[in-house]
Backbone bond lengths (Angstrom), bond angles and torsions (degrees), N, CA, C in turn:
res aa  C-N    CA-C-N  psi(-1)  N-CA   C-N-CA  omega(-1)  CA-C   N-CA-C  phi
1 M - - - 1.477 - - 1.628 107.89 -
2 Y 1.442 110.48 132.94 1.435 115.47 -178.38 1.541 108.02 -89.19
3 N 1.351 119.53 127.21 1.356 118.43 179.37 1.508 117.61 -109.56
4 S 1.378 111.56 -6.04 1.492 113.01 173.04 1.581 110.51 -161.90
5 M 1.345 113.48 172.28 1.505 116.02 -177.18 1.451 108.77 -67.28
6 H 1.332 123.47 -25.75 1.441 124.66 177.47 1.445 115.71 -62.77
7 E 1.350 114.09 -21.30 1.524 115.40 -178.98 1.591 105.95 -86.23
8 I 1.342 118.40 -13.63 1.423 120.36 -177.89 1.481 114.57 -104.69
9 F 1.334 116.88 -44.12 1.401 128.03 -175.62 1.612 108.30 -99.44
10 D 1.328 113.15 137.88 1.534 118.21 173.88 1.526 107.88 -130.57
11 L 1.214 117.26 110.82 1.578 118.94 178.18 1.531 107.06 -98.54
12 S 1.309 115.84 133.06 1.416 121.41 173.76 1.499 110.13 -59.72
13 K 1.306 113.14 158.15 1.497 119.79 -176.96 1.532 109.71 -60.53
14 K 1.384 117.82 -37.15 1.396 123.85 -171.72 1.686 103.68 -72.69
15 V 1.233 117.17 -44.53 1.511 122.12 -177.07 1.541 109.05 -66.08
16 Q 1.333 117.88 -44.19 1.527 122.16 177.20 1.468 110.47 -61.94
17 E 1.222 117.92 -41.44 1.491 123.53 179.42 1.484 110.63 -64.15
18 A 1.375 118.78 -42.71 1.499 123.99 176.15 1.429 112.14 -64.57
19 I 1.333 118.97 -34.61 1.508 120.45 -175.37 1.589 104.93 -76.44
20 N 1.338 114.24 -37.94 1.530 115.56 -179.22 1.469 111.36 -67.07
21 R 1.388 115.72 -33.05 1.452 119.23 -174.20 1.618 107.88 -97.52
22 K 1.267 122.00 2.29 1.460 121.21 -176.93 1.441 113.89 61.32
23 K 1.194 114.54 39.58 1.552 120.69 178.10 1.541 106.88 -88.04
24 P 1.439 113.61 153.44 1.480 117.07 -179.08 1.545 109.00 -65.55
25 I 1.412 117.88 137.00 1.405 121.86 176.24 1.547 107.98 -136.42
26 V 1.319 109.95 137.35 1.534 115.39 174.74 1.490 110.13 -115.04
27 A 1.312 114.04 124.90 1.500 119.54 178.06 1.492 106.98 -80.19
28 L 1.391 119.27 146.10 1.432 128.97 174.58 1.531 110.20 -126.66
29 E 1.254 115.90 140.15 1.558 120.64 -178.61 1.506 103.52 -81.62
30 S 1.391 114.48 167.51 1.479 124.71 174.50 1.418 113.86 -115.67
31 T 1.363 124.74 -6.19 1.576 122.12 179.83 1.511 108.51 -60.65
32 L 1.424 116.46 -37.02 1.520 114.73 -177.70 1.576 107.71 -62.86
33 I 1.281 117.40 -22.71 1.502 117.09 -178.03 1.468 111.80 -76.57
34 S 1.367 115.50 -42.67 1.485 119.26 -174.51 1.587 110.55 -95.01
35 H 1.296 119.16 -33.79 1.522 117.47 -175.31 1.436 115.43 -125.59
36 G 1.353 119.30 -14.38 1.461 120.77 -168.18 1.564 111.66 -90.71
37 L 1.365 117.55 -34.33 1.450 125.00 -176.91 1.502 113.41 -127.14
38 P 1.322 118.67 144.15 1.417 117.54 174.11 1.503 119.42 -75.32
39 Y 1.322 117.83 157.74 1.448 120.17 -178.96 1.527 108.65 -78.24
40 P 1.343 120.76 140.67 1.443 128.54 2.92 1.543 115.49 -96.14
41 E 1.307 117.59 9.05 1.464 120.99 178.01 1.614 110.31 -55.81
42 N 1.336 115.51 -35.97 1.445 124.35 -173.12 1.579 106.04 -59.66
43 I 1.373 119.18 -49.62 1.412 120.05 -176.61 1.455 111.04 -68.45
44 K 1.386 117.38 -39.63 1.480 125.74 179.15 1.531 109.58 -53.45
45 V 1.426 111.55 -52.70 1.487 116.36 -176.83 1.474 116.66 -70.25
46 A 1.367 117.34 -29.50 1.444 123.60 174.80 1.587 107.34 -62.11
47 N 1.331 115.25 -51.31 1.421 114.94 -175.40 1.486 112.98 -74.93
48 E 1.282 121.72 -30.91 1.414 122.56 174.77 1.469 111.99 -71.09
49 S 1.309 116.91 -27.07 1.550 114.67 174.40 1.466 112.68 -76.34
50 I 1.289 119.40 -29.53 1.473 125.69 172.51 1.511 109.62 -62.27
51 K 1.292 113.25 -49.28 1.535 123.85 179.21 1.505 111.82 -59.08
52 A 1.332 114.07 -42.56 1.517 121.12 -177.66 1.522 107.90 -63.35
53 V 1.392 118.24 -45.67 1.413 121.89 -177.70 1.467 106.40 -63.90
54 E 1.291 124.40 -50.20 1.435 130.72 -164.65 1.593 108.27 -79.84
55 D 1.362 116.41 -20.73 1.493 116.70 176.89 1.552 107.71 -78.54
56 N 1.250 116.48 -15.08 1.428 119.17 177.39 1.501 116.02 -103.37
57 G 1.346 117.52 17.50 1.436 123.17 171.84 1.520 117.61 88.72
58 A 1.307 114.99 14.89 1.547 116.63 177.39 1.552 108.92 -116.25
59 I 1.242 120.15 172.90 1.416 127.94 174.48 1.492 111.16 -102.09
60 A 1.374 118.69 126.43 1.457 117.74 178.18 1.478 111.55 -89.36
61 A 1.333 118.75 139.85 1.432 120.20 179.96 1.595 103.60 -131.89
62 T 1.340 116.19 93.21 1.420 121.23 169.10 1.523 112.67 -70.84
63 I 1.298 117.08 132.49 1.415 118.12 -175.78 1.528 110.63 -115.56
64 G 1.338 113.91 134.41 1.479 119.36 176.24 1.546 107.80 -162.08
65 I 1.291 113.63 -178.76 1.520 120.41 -178.19 1.507 106.05 -118.72
66 I 1.342 115.17 130.61 1.484 122.57 175.07 1.506 106.43 -127.41
67 K 1.305 111.94 116.65 1.514 121.91 178.60 1.519 109.55 50.18
68 G 1.393 116.71 47.73 1.329 120.12 175.65 1.534 118.88 79.22
69 K 1.232 115.30 -1.14 1.540 120.84 172.41 1.426 116.54 -105.46
70 V 1.332 116.94 125.45 1.447 122.63 -176.21 1.501 109.27 -77.73
71 K 1.264 119.02 111.40 1.449 127.25 -174.30 1.565 110.85 -98.22
72 I 1.199 118.57 128.71 1.512 123.37 -179.82 1.503 106.54 -117.91
73 G 1.322 117.22 95.04 1.437 127.80 -164.90 1.417 114.43 101.46
74 L 1.401 115.54 71.45 1.434 121.09 -177.08 1.597 109.10 -64.63
75 S 1.326 109.96 147.25 1.448 116.87 172.24 1.475 112.69 -85.87
76 E 1.300 118.92 169.88 1.438 122.60 175.60 1.473 113.24 -56.98
77 E 1.351 116.01 -38.84 1.488 121.84 179.09 1.549 110.24 -64.27
78 D 1.386 112.66 -38.34 1.539 119.13 -178.57 1.605 108.88 -66.09
79 I 1.280 111.30 -39.95 1.529 117.64 -177.48 1.548 105.79 -64.89
80 Q 1.243 117.63 -44.10 1.441 121.18 -177.67 1.592 108.34 -60.22
81 I 1.244 113.14 -44.29 1.565 118.28 179.02 1.444 112.74 -55.65
82 L 1.371 114.46 -46.30 1.517 122.16 -174.91 1.505 110.01 -71.08
83 A 1.374 114.99 -26.84 1.464 122.19 -172.72 1.485 110.63 -86.85
84 K 1.310 116.49 -31.65 1.499 122.50 -173.28 1.524 116.11 -109.48
85 E 1.261 115.10 -33.31 1.600 117.16 -175.03 1.537 113.06 -62.97
86 K 1.265 117.97 145.71 1.429 122.14 169.02 1.584 111.01 -83.79
87 N 1.216 118.68 154.26 1.471 124.02 175.47 1.564 112.97 73.66
88 V 1.404 117.61 23.49 1.364 120.40 176.29 1.525 105.31 -73.11
89 Q 1.324 120.36 125.26 1.451 122.70 -179.33 1.548 110.71 -78.83
90 K 1.285 111.84 154.65 1.546 120.64 171.46 1.481 108.19 -107.61
91 V 1.324 117.77 113.63 1.416 122.18 -171.06 1.474 115.23 -116.68
92 S 1.277 114.83 129.96 1.566 123.08 169.31 1.465 105.55 -112.33
93 N 1.327 113.56 -167.11 1.511 117.95 -168.50 1.562 110.33 -73.37
94 H 1.290 121.45 -13.66 1.449 118.02 -176.14 1.604 110.16 -88.95
95 N 1.379 116.74 -18.18 1.487 116.13 -176.07 1.509 111.22 -130.33
96 I 1.341 119.70 10.28 1.479 116.78 -177.14 1.574 109.64 -70.74
97 N 1.341 115.63 -29.39 1.490 119.41 -177.01 1.579 109.07 -68.74
98 L 1.385 113.60 -30.68 1.580 115.51 177.28 1.486 107.69 -68.44
99 S 1.347 122.29 -41.44 1.468 117.27 -177.56 1.428 113.58 -69.58
100 I 1.344 116.81 -28.94 1.471 121.55 170.52 1.574 113.46 -61.45
101 F 1.394 112.34 -46.84 1.353 118.90 -176.03 1.550 111.90 -66.30
102 N 1.462 113.96 -40.65 1.371 117.70 -176.65 1.577 114.10 -88.80
103 K 1.341 113.51 4.66 1.415 119.20 169.94 1.549 113.10 64.17
104 E 1.318 114.12 40.01 1.429 128.68 -172.73 1.574 110.02 -90.87
105 N 1.359 115.56 159.45 1.414 118.58 165.39 1.534 104.18 -92.70
106 A 1.369 108.55 135.58 1.497 112.77 -172.43 1.596 108.87 -149.81
107 A 1.376 111.02 147.28 1.518 111.20 179.68 1.530 103.91 -112.63
108 T 1.405 109.77 144.78 1.411 115.72 -174.13 1.477 113.51 -94.01
109 T 1.428 120.19 146.73 1.374 123.00 -178.42 1.550 105.87 -91.16
110 V 1.399 113.55 -176.03 1.413 118.89 178.77 1.661 110.69 -58.71
111 A 1.372 114.19 -42.69 1.380 122.54 179.49 1.551 111.81 -56.28
112 S 1.278 115.14 -57.52 1.522 121.69 -175.27 1.538 111.21 -74.01
113 T 1.231 119.23 -25.22 1.429 120.66 177.92 1.508 112.05 -67.40
114 I 1.261 112.67 -53.11 1.627 119.42 -177.89 1.480 105.95 -67.87
115 S 1.338 121.96 -32.37 1.461 117.61 178.99 1.478 112.39 -70.52
116 I 1.419 114.98 -30.70 1.441 116.16 172.77 1.388 117.05 -70.62
117 A 1.424 114.11 -45.06 1.425 123.84 -178.52 1.585 109.65 -59.80
118 S 1.275 115.73 -38.18 1.471 123.30 -179.59 1.549 109.38 -59.11
119 K 1.337 118.51 -38.72 1.466 122.60 179.90 1.436 112.73 -54.20
120 F 1.427 116.82 -29.40 1.456 125.53 -168.07 1.626 108.51 -114.82
121 Q 1.392 113.92 14.16 1.354 119.27 176.85 1.574 114.33 58.98
122 I 1.301 114.46 29.37 1.463 121.76 171.15 1.536 108.72 -88.46
123 R 1.336 112.38 115.03 1.541 119.84 -159.88 1.570 105.15 -90.87
124 F 1.312 113.99 -39.08 1.517 115.80 -170.63 1.494 112.84 -93.21
125 F 1.311 114.56 145.34 1.490 119.42 -177.86 1.582 104.57 -149.61
126 A 1.352 112.93 131.24 1.453 121.22 177.26 1.572 110.95 -116.10
127 T 1.279 115.70 135.89 1.416 122.09 173.13 1.494 112.02 -146.80
128 G 1.414 111.57 179.58 1.524 114.23 178.37 1.500 106.34 -82.26
129 G 1.256 123.11 -72.18 1.412 126.80 177.56 1.525 111.37 -133.75
130 I 1.378 117.00 150.78 1.453 119.85 -179.49 1.534 102.92 -88.16
131 G 1.343 110.78 168.94 1.529 118.96 169.62 1.464 108.37 -81.38
132 G 1.381 120.11 170.12 1.435 124.51 178.33 1.505 112.40 -164.31
133 V 1.396 114.32 -145.54 1.410 119.85 -178.17 1.380 108.15 -85.16
134 H 1.432 119.67 123.11 1.496 119.86 -177.90 1.550 108.65 -81.16
135 L 1.308 109.20 157.65 1.528 117.82 174.51 1.553 111.34 -56.73
136 N 1.265 120.15 139.02 1.435 123.20 -176.65 1.501 116.31 69.18
137 A 1.372 113.00 15.71 1.470 118.38 179.35 1.552 116.78 -56.18
138 E 1.314 114.33 -24.32 1.491 119.24 179.59 1.497 110.09 -64.71
139 N 1.459 117.52 -21.14 1.344 116.30 177.50 1.579 112.74 -111.92
140 T 1.361 119.23 -15.67 1.438 119.08 177.56 1.462 113.28 -105.38
141 N 1.362 116.89 -18.30 1.516 124.35 -176.55 1.594 108.78 65.85
142 D 1.369 114.32 23.64 1.503 114.98 -179.08 1.528 114.08 -81.96
143 V 1.307 114.00 98.47 1.493 119.45 177.63 1.584 104.91 -123.09
144 S 1.305 113.02 138.57 1.484 120.93 -175.88 1.539 109.83 -69.89
145 A 1.272 114.01 137.43 1.498 118.52 174.29 1.642 116.99 -65.56
146 D 1.375 106.43 -10.00 1.507 113.33 176.04 1.447 109.82 -62.60
147 L 1.242 120.43 -38.31 1.485 120.09 -176.52 1.510 114.08 -66.83
148 Y 1.318 115.86 -39.35 1.491 122.74 175.64 1.482 108.96 -70.58
149 A 1.336 121.65 -38.37 1.426 121.58 178.63 1.506 111.24 -64.01
150 L 1.389 117.30 -34.53 1.491 121.64 177.75 1.555 109.08 -66.02
151 S 1.237 121.51 -32.47 1.437 127.64 -178.68 1.525 111.52 -79.38
152 E 1.300 118.21 -20.10 1.449 128.34 -171.84 1.646 108.73 -98.57
153 N 1.239 116.31 -25.47 1.445 123.11 -173.98 1.567 111.42 -121.84
154 S 1.311 119.12 146.41 1.470 127.20 -177.44 1.544 112.64 -96.36
155 N 1.389 117.43 54.90 1.383 119.22 178.44 1.472 117.82 -93.48
156 F 1.236 121.75 165.55 1.504 125.21 169.33 1.472 110.81 -108.09
157 V 1.248 115.97 109.21 1.481 120.78 -164.31 1.471 113.51 -114.73
158 I 1.388 116.02 112.70 1.459 120.11 -175.50 1.570 106.81 -100.89
159 C 1.381 112.40 119.05 1.481 118.84 176.89 1.527 111.91 -145.71
160 S 1.419 110.66 -177.58 1.471 113.12 -177.37 1.626 106.25 -109.87
161 G 1.370 114.28 43.47 1.444 121.83 -177.47 1.505 109.03 81.80
162 A 1.402 116.44 -166.03 1.509 120.10 177.19 1.522 106.24 -86.23
163 K 1.292 113.75 160.71 1.419 120.86 179.62 1.492 112.62 -55.27
164 S 1.367 121.23 140.49 1.462 127.88 -179.31 1.521 112.07 -49.68
165 I 1.254 111.69 -36.20 1.612 113.98 -165.30 1.625 105.76 -76.13
166 L 1.337 122.89 0.78 1.434 125.36 -169.06 1.614 102.14 -101.04
167 D 1.315 110.18 171.40 1.467 121.93 171.09 1.480 106.19 -80.41
168 L 1.354 117.38 94.90 1.490 117.65 -172.17 1.546 116.07 -73.64
169 S 1.282 115.68 -28.36 1.407 120.51 -177.24 1.559 107.72 -74.03
170 K 1.324 117.04 -45.04 1.500 120.60 174.21 1.549 112.19 -61.92
171 T 1.304 111.43 -42.94 1.537 114.01 172.37 1.410 113.08 -50.83
172 N 1.396 118.89 -53.22 1.378 125.29 -177.52 1.542 109.45 -56.71
173 E 1.298 118.12 -46.50 1.541 120.11 178.12 1.523 109.07 -62.95
174 L 1.281 121.02 -40.38 1.440 114.64 -178.16 1.510 113.34 -71.26
175 L 1.334 116.27 -31.52 1.517 120.23 176.47 1.577 107.82 -57.49
176 E 1.346 113.20 -43.62 1.516 118.57 -175.18 1.664 106.28 -70.12
177 T 1.341 115.57 -40.02 1.487 117.82 175.64 1.530 114.47 -60.37
178 L 1.323 114.66 -34.90 1.461 120.85 179.46 1.494 115.10 -78.72
179 G 1.419 115.14 -10.47 1.371 120.43 178.37 1.470 117.27 83.68
180 I 1.343 114.43 29.46 1.544 121.23 -176.61 1.457 106.01 -97.67
181 T 1.300 115.32 120.09 1.543 121.28 175.97 1.496 106.01 -67.17
182 R 1.330 112.59 136.35 1.480 123.12 175.02 1.546 111.59 -115.49
183 I 1.289 116.98 113.32 1.455 115.97 179.49 1.596 105.87 -123.45
184 G 1.473 110.25 151.46 1.404 113.75 -174.25 1.604 102.52 -110.76
185 Y 1.257 112.35 144.12 1.499 119.98 169.97 1.465 108.06 -94.30
186 Q 1.287 121.97 106.34 1.431 124.46 -174.34 1.498 117.80 58.76
187 T 1.340 118.55 28.11 1.457 126.12 178.87 1.463 111.54 -148.45
188 N 1.346 120.27 145.41 1.351 126.77 171.87 1.557 113.65 -89.57
189 Y 1.316 114.38 -9.83 1.458 119.70 -168.36 1.474 110.04 -125.37
190 M 1.384 118.78 150.31 1.278 122.65 168.81 1.524 111.04 -61.08
191 P 1.253 116.06 136.31 1.497 117.39 176.45 1.477 113.73 -70.02
192 G 1.332 122.02 164.29 1.437 123.35 177.47 1.598 111.67 -106.81
193 F 1.319 113.73 22.61 1.506 118.20 178.35 1.591 103.60 72.65
194 W 1.307 122.24 -90.70 1.422 121.03 -173.72 1.472 111.88 -76.53
195 Y 1.258 120.55 -17.77 1.443 124.79 178.56 1.533 110.77 -121.73
196 E 1.313 117.57 156.13 1.469 119.54 -164.82 1.444 115.85 -63.21
197 E 1.311 118.67 -50.09 1.444 121.64 -173.29 1.581 115.84 -139.88
198 T 1.274 113.14 144.21 1.481 121.52 167.41 1.557 109.53 -89.31
199 E 1.295 113.36 -173.85 1.568 118.73 167.42 1.451 110.97 -95.22
200 N 1.283 122.18 8.16 1.490 125.37 176.23 1.438 112.59 -84.01
201 K 1.294 123.09 116.49 1.459 126.10 177.63 1.456 112.76 -77.53
202 V 1.364 113.86 142.77 1.491 118.96 176.94 1.526 111.05 -88.36
203 D 1.192 117.76 163.28 1.478 120.83 -177.89 1.551 113.50 -64.10
204 N 1.286 114.70 -34.09 1.461 119.56 176.07 1.546 110.87 -161.49
205 K 1.317 112.00 150.83 1.471 120.50 175.20 1.440 112.19 -106.39
206 F 1.365 118.57 136.96 1.467 125.60 177.69 1.482 104.95 -124.01
207 D 1.284 117.17 131.76 1.534 122.76 175.99 1.484 114.37 -98.27
208 E 1.288 118.72 -16.75 1.446 120.21 -178.93 1.561 117.35 -121.16
209 I 1.255 121.38 148.57 1.499 125.01 -177.32 1.497 109.49 -63.04
210 H 1.307 118.81 -40.62 1.426 122.79 -177.77 1.522 110.84 -72.54
211 E 1.267 118.00 -23.83 1.480 115.85 174.77 1.532 110.41 -73.39
212 I 1.310 115.19 -41.67 1.466 117.78 175.06 1.536 114.61 -57.73
213 S 1.312 114.52 -51.54 1.442 122.14 -178.19 1.610 108.42 -57.04
214 S 1.357 119.16 -43.64 1.384 125.74 174.04 1.491 113.49 -52.78
215 F 1.392 114.64 -53.03 1.476 123.06 176.68 1.543 109.74 -55.09
216 L 1.390 115.51 -49.05 1.431 118.77 -178.68 1.553 112.65 -55.90
217 K 1.292 117.58 -47.96 1.435 121.87 179.48 1.558 111.77 -64.33
218 L 1.302 119.84 -35.36 1.474 121.81 170.26 1.617 108.97 -58.16
219 N 1.371 114.21 -53.17 1.424 121.46 174.80 1.561 112.14 -47.21
220 E 1.259 114.86 -45.43 1.453 118.38 177.04 1.490 114.56 -63.42
221 N 1.254 114.89 -40.01 1.511 121.69 -175.78 1.535 113.27 -70.66
222 I 1.405 113.78 -32.04 1.419 116.85 175.89 1.516 117.51 -83.10
223 G 1.420 113.09 -3.36 1.431 120.22 175.86 1.488 117.69 78.27
224 N 1.357 117.94 24.50 1.379 120.00 179.02 1.598 112.28 -62.83
225 K 1.362 119.26 121.84 1.398 123.10 -169.56 1.583 108.85 -94.01
226 K 1.279 119.63 5.24 1.457 122.67 -179.37 1.609 109.24 -105.29
227 S 1.318 109.57 161.56 1.480 115.83 177.69 1.556 110.37 -73.50
228 I 1.383 113.16 156.23 1.461 119.74 164.81 1.484 112.41 -110.65
229 L 1.311 110.38 132.94 1.601 114.50 -178.86 1.617 103.24 -98.08
230 I 1.268 113.68 129.19 1.432 122.67 177.69 1.653 108.82 -114.12
231 F 1.294 111.84 102.12 1.534 117.47 -171.80 1.555 108.99 -82.75
232 N 1.362 110.36 128.17 1.506 116.04 177.79 1.534 103.46 -128.12
233 K 1.345 111.54 129.30 1.456 118.52 -176.51 1.573 112.61 -73.18
234 V 1.296 115.46 149.12 1.532 122.21 171.82 1.482 105.50 -56.84
235 P 1.321 116.62 140.42 1.467 122.15 179.33 1.571 106.96 -56.32
236 L 1.360 111.91 137.17 1.340 121.29 -171.63 1.614 113.26 -53.40
237 E 1.338 110.63 -40.00 1.544 114.05 -174.74 1.519 113.90 -72.71
238 K 1.381 115.04 -12.04 1.393 119.33 -179.54 1.637 110.08 -112.30
239 A 1.281 116.30 0.63 1.450 121.28 -175.25 1.555 107.62 -71.89
240 I 1.297 119.79 148.14 1.449 126.54 178.28 1.570 109.44 -111.17
241 N 1.260 117.51 144.59 1.480 124.50 171.63 1.496 114.05 -51.92
242 K 1.342 114.71 125.52 1.483 115.82 177.92 1.416 118.62 -48.40
243 N 1.281 118.35 -47.04 1.548 127.77 -178.98 1.569 109.57 -61.08
244 D 1.307 111.91 -36.71 1.558 115.79 178.29 1.456 106.86 -69.74
245 V 1.187 121.29 -40.73 1.553 127.94 -176.67 1.556 104.84 -63.34
246 E 1.355 119.47 -49.75 1.424 121.81 -174.44 1.583 108.96 -67.14
247 I 1.307 119.36 -32.14 1.550 119.23 174.06 1.475 110.33 -69.16
248 L 1.297 119.49 -42.31 1.460 121.71 176.94 1.586 110.97 -60.88
249 I 1.359 118.24 -48.34 1.378 118.79 179.78 1.548 110.33 -63.79
250 N 1.249 122.44 -37.45 1.449 123.43 179.16 1.526 113.01 -62.66
251 N 1.402 116.45 -45.55 1.398 120.89 175.73 1.453 114.84 -60.67
252 A 1.292 114.19 -45.35 1.557 119.84 -179.60 1.599 109.69 -68.93
253 T 1.270 116.66 -35.17 1.546 114.39 179.34 1.514 108.24 -70.84
254 I 1.438 125.03 -41.02 1.414 124.82 173.35 1.587 107.83 -50.33
255 K 1.214 117.53 -50.79 1.479 121.63 -173.74 1.543 109.09 -63.02
256 A 1.354 115.71 -40.76 1.420 119.60 177.47 1.589 114.39 -59.20
257 N 1.339 107.98 -47.12 1.575 115.58 177.33 1.559 112.88 -64.39
258 R 1.416 116.70 -34.41 1.376 116.75 177.84 1.607 112.16 -70.41
259 N 1.320 115.49 -22.81 1.465 118.31 -179.22 1.519 110.26 -104.78
260 N 1.321 116.52 12.35 1.580 124.15 176.15 1.563 105.74 54.86
261 I 1.245 123.33 48.14 1.433 126.28 173.53 1.445 107.70 -93.21
262 S 1.294 123.29 126.77 1.423 128.06 177.91 1.478 114.13 -151.25
263 G 1.366 120.34 -175.89 1.415 122.87 175.22 1.516 113.95 62.17
264 K 1.263 118.07 -139.26 1.493 120.35 -172.77 1.450 113.23 -74.80
265 E 1.443 114.79 -15.38 1.452 119.03 178.93 1.480 112.11 -81.78
266 L 1.362 119.31 -10.67 1.515 121.99 -172.14 1.492 111.13 -72.55
267 T 1.334 118.68 -49.60 1.450 120.41 -171.48 1.527 110.08 -58.98
268 P 1.397 115.94 -51.96 1.512 118.05 -177.68 1.505 110.65 -62.36
269 F 1.403 118.60 -32.89 1.420 120.07 -178.77 1.566 108.51 -68.82
270 L 1.370 115.92 -43.56 1.445 115.91 -176.36 1.513 113.24 -70.01
271 I 1.319 114.78 -34.58 1.570 116.19 177.84 1.461 110.39 -66.50
272 K 1.315 117.90 -44.52 1.423 123.17 178.65 1.573 112.41 -61.82
273 E 1.254 119.16 -48.47 1.417 122.26 171.70 1.529 117.71 -60.57
274 I 1.213 119.82 -39.50 1.465 122.85 178.61 1.448 106.02 -75.50
275 N 1.304 129.03 -32.03 1.449 127.44 171.27 1.523 111.97 -55.77
276 E 1.391 110.89 -47.23 1.521 116.28 178.33 1.300 113.10 -61.16
277 Q 1.418 117.21 -52.21 1.462 123.67 178.08 1.497 117.61 -51.05
278 S 1.453 114.31 -40.58 1.436 118.55 -177.38 1.385 112.06 -87.49
279 K 1.315 117.88 5.51 1.545 121.70 -177.07 1.669 107.54 58.59
280 N 1.366 115.18 44.69 1.289 123.74 177.88 1.489 118.96 68.29
281 E 1.273 119.76 13.53 1.508 127.62 178.94 1.582 105.01 -63.21
282 T 1.288 117.34 -46.46 1.450 124.32 -175.88 1.555 108.91 -69.78
283 L 1.377 117.17 -35.97 1.428 119.58 175.99 1.561 111.82 -64.43
284 N 1.362 111.72 -42.78 1.437 115.37 179.53 1.552 116.26 -66.51
285 A 1.349 112.29 -32.69 1.478 119.56 170.53 1.458 112.98 -63.05
286 N 1.339 114.49 -46.25 1.473 124.31 176.83 1.474 113.85 -54.94
287 V 1.344 116.21 -51.44 1.376 123.42 175.27 1.608 116.43 -54.22
288 S 1.365 111.62 -50.36 1.454 122.37 173.70 1.435 114.08 -55.69
289 L 1.180 119.71 -54.28 1.487 123.18 -177.76 1.541 116.41 -64.12
290 I 1.372 112.21 -32.24 1.501 115.60 179.49 1.590 110.10 -63.85
291 I 1.423 108.68 -50.73 1.503 116.85 -177.33 1.537 110.54 -68.99
292 N 1.334 116.33 -31.23 1.505 117.06 178.06 1.653 112.80 -69.93
293 N 1.355 109.20 -34.59 1.516 116.01 176.57 1.608 109.50 -67.30
294 A 1.288 114.95 -47.85 1.462 119.14 174.40 1.596 112.85 -54.89
295 N 1.209 116.05 -34.31 1.453 126.53 179.05 1.473 107.49 -63.86
296 L 1.382 115.80 -57.66 1.482 123.68 -178.54 1.559 107.18 -60.67
297 A 1.298 119.64 -43.65 1.428 119.25 -173.59 1.486 110.49 -62.69
298 G 1.418 117.42 -42.87 1.375 117.82 174.11 1.513 116.57 -53.97
299 K 1.343 116.02 -41.70 1.370 120.88 -176.56 1.566 113.35 -72.50
300 I 1.331 117.44 -32.51 1.423 118.28 177.87 1.534 111.72 -77.94
301 A 1.404 115.61 -35.02 1.367 116.72 179.04 1.562 114.20 -65.99
302 K 1.335 112.46 -36.23 1.513 119.93 179.52 1.485 107.87 -67.24
303 S 1.387 118.12 -38.60 1.345 119.67 -177.13 1.597 107.94 -73.16
304 F 1.217 122.28 -40.70 1.477 125.36 176.96 1.455 114.72 -56.55
305 Y 1.388 118.68 -36.92 1.373 122.77 -176.90 1.557 114.20 -90.46
306 S 1.406 112.81 -3.07 1.469 116.60 -173.66 1.602 110.73 -81.72
């Protein structure tokens, strides 16, 4: 029987101190460690993301579940467990309670990470790409819980758009419908994750860090209860041509259909298949943008709390 939050949540000493002293904190998800990236790139990216946040003056709080305990600020040992162990669960808001109850090791998605971060007033969150409306969603109703979590929590989320394998135009429309402000850092358009820009315009472009933090402070003062998306393009040297990405996605989707792969198995299958087809160009882009987003999040968080 759980009698208190302390029996469920475990904050690292560094994160607890930052909360007490109102220092800037950036939450990081753990699904990329267990399901998003292959070993050993997953450990490297997790640690480099932490370093990118902290080199810019904020505290990194990677969130995950170890033996049923929700940890905010994973240790190196925790990261190793999520990176190497088999049967690490992938948990969103619908099943995180079951992993806690069953005392499992589990990695948190965008949705569950920002929901946990919100409980402790951790406002900033950096990730690679958010989930969104899946291709063929009109038949499958497959829409990521990430979008609804963004509308239910007031976090500042730095990402490179939604993952390229999704229906990016429909994702953009649903974000607007849910009332989620979309701003671009040095871009007028929502990024395409592996490629620099889609045709979907953002609500506003900001070129400077201090402009973004000023806007976020205003957003705080007017009491907006929804998240703000801050789009950051994949670094130019790692960006892939949009047409090439679309060909890769089409080929991988055909293979998935041929093998009757769907549901929660589809996204990891497509990403793995596309990485192989592209000879790891997409993997390299993914790694680059994740670290780049952590870097930007650290800078904005530091400016916001200055």
